[in-house]
C-alpha positions, -999 to +999 in steps of 0.1 A: +554+535-807+547+535-773+555+566-750+576+563-718+578+588-693+605+589-672+618+616-646+653+631-653+673+652-630+683+686-640+720+676-651+703+651-675+677+672-690+702+698-693+726+677-716+698+662-733+686+698-744+723+707-751+723+673-775+691+689-794+709+721-798+742+706-809+720+688-838+723+654-824+683+649-826+658+672-839+642+670-803+642+652-769+627+625-778+650+619-809+682+624-785+670+600-760+662+572-789+696+580-800+713+572-770+693+538-761+699+525-797+739+535-790+737+517-758+718+484-775+748+485-799+774+490-773+758+461-754+759+438-787+798+446-792+802+438-756+790+405-760+810+397-792+841+408-776+831+387-742+828+356-768+862+365-780+877+364-746+864+336-738+874+316-769+905+328-762+906+314-729+897+280-739+861+281-728+844+278-763+827+246-771+839+226-800+830+201-823+807+192-854+770+206-849+755+178-868+769+155-847+758+171-816+723+175-831+721+140-830+726+136-795+693+150-789+672+135-815 
């Protein structure tokens, strides 16, 4: 596991410390790791939602993947 040093403004530092006090992580590093994992999860959900909107808007590709693969072999 690598270590990353990130400067924080006083507001963010106070927020992280409040999250530790609230039990959202056993220390500041755990709170930040949890926040980054949540951010990654939110990004993945947004990608799925964006794909669903594209399908609904008719922007999806259709067809048989086997037929498509033969075009490139």
